[in-house]
C-alpha positions in Angstrom: -21.9 56.4 55.3 -19.9 59.6 55.3 -16.2 60.4 55.3 -15.1 63.6 57.1 -11.9 65.6 56.7 -11.1 68.6 58.8 -8.8 71.4 57.9 -8.0 75.0 59.0 -6.2 74.3 62.3 -2.9 75.8 63.4 -1.1 78.1 65.8 -2.9 81.5 66.7 -2.3 84.0 69.3 -4.8 84.5 72.1 -7.5 86.9 71.0 -7.2 85.7 67.4 -9.6 84.0 65.1 -9.7 80.6 63.2 -12.0 79.0 61.1 -12.2 75.2 60.8 -13.8 73.4 57.9 -15.0 69.8 57.6 -15.6 68.4 54.2 -18.0 65.4 53.9 -18.0 62.9 51.2 -21.1 61.2 49.9 -24.6 62.1 49.0 -26.1 62.0 52.4 -24.1 64.8 54.2 -27.2 66.8 54.4 -29.2 64.2 56.2 -26.8 64.2 59.3 -26.6 66.2 62.5 -23.1 67.6 62.6 -20.9 68.4 65.4 -17.6 69.6 66.7 -15.8 68.1 69.7 -12.3 68.8 71.1 -9.7 67.0 73.1 -7.0 68.6 75.0 -4.0 66.6 76.3 -4.7 64.4 79.2 -8.4 65.3 79.1 -11.6 63.6 77.9 -13.2 64.6 74.5 -15.7 67.3 75.1 -18.6 68.6 73.1 -18.3 72.0 71.4 -21.3 72.6 69.1 -23.8 70.8 67.0 -26.1 71.8 64.1 -29.2 70.1 62.9 -29.2 68.7 59.4 -31.2 71.5 57.9 -28.8 74.1 59.4 -31.7 76.0 61.0 -30.8 75.4 64.6 -27.5 74.9 66.4 -26.3 74.6 70.0 -22.9 75.5 71.6 -21.5 74.7 75.0 -21.5 77.5 77.4 -17.8 78.1 77.5 -17.7 79.0 73.7 -21.2 80.2 72.9 -20.3 83.7 72.7 -17.2 83.2 70.8 -17.7 80.3 68.4 -20.2 79.8 65.7 -21.1 76.5 63.9 -22.5 76.7 60.5 -22.9 74.2 57.5 -23.2 74.4 53.8 -25.1 71.4 52.5 -24.5 72.3 48.9 -20.8 72.2 49.4 -21.0 69.3 52.0 -19.0 71.3 54.4 -19.3 72.1 58.3 -17.7 75.2 59.7 -16.5 76.3 63.1 -15.6 79.9 63.3 -13.7 80.6 66.5 -13.2 84.2 67.6 -11.4 85.6 70.7 -9.4 82.4 71.3 -8.0 81.5 74.6 -5.0 79.3 75.6 -7.6 76.9 77.1 -9.2 76.4 73.6 -5.9 74.5 72.6 -7.0 71.0 71.6 -7.4 68.6 68.7 -10.8 69.4 67.0 -12.9 66.7 65.6 -15.8 66.9 63.2 -18.5 64.4 63.6 -21.8 63.3 61.9 -24.7 61.3 63.4 -28.5 60.6 63.2 -29.5 62.3 66.4 -28.9 65.8 67.9 -26.7 65.2 70.9 -23.9 66.6 73.1 -22.7 63.0 73.8 -19.8 61.7 71.8 -21.1 58.1 71.8 -24.2 59.3 69.8 -22.2 60.2 66.8 -21.2 57.4 64.2 -18.5 59.0 62.0 -15.5 61.1 63.0 -12.8 62.9 61.2 -9.2 62.4 62.0 -9.0 65.8 63.9 -7.3 69.0 63.5 -5.0 70.7 66.0 -5.5 74.3 67.1 -3.0 75.7 69.5 -3.6 79.1 71.2 -0.5 80.9 72.4 -0.7 83.4 75.3 
């Protein structure tokens, strides 16, 4: 098992940047595919990005691909999401997740953090 704790959210102006972090507990962090999902009010949880356990390959959804970068540090047991050129439509609760398969589907991930709010003002 792994426990996940996100940090780094907050209020930012449109065009600004934020870096989210997700610290995982346990010695097995490096064995998991890690991902970020987000959920805006009244909307379903949606995939943002995922990265393989080794960190050698990652995938981001089209709407954020040119602006967000997912990365991980398996020595520090930490997952990151660097978000640049933020837009008001990026406002959501962002969740860190861990799973055993590389997927864009939320149901394929077994472990979830509590979420961190990112609010982008126009």
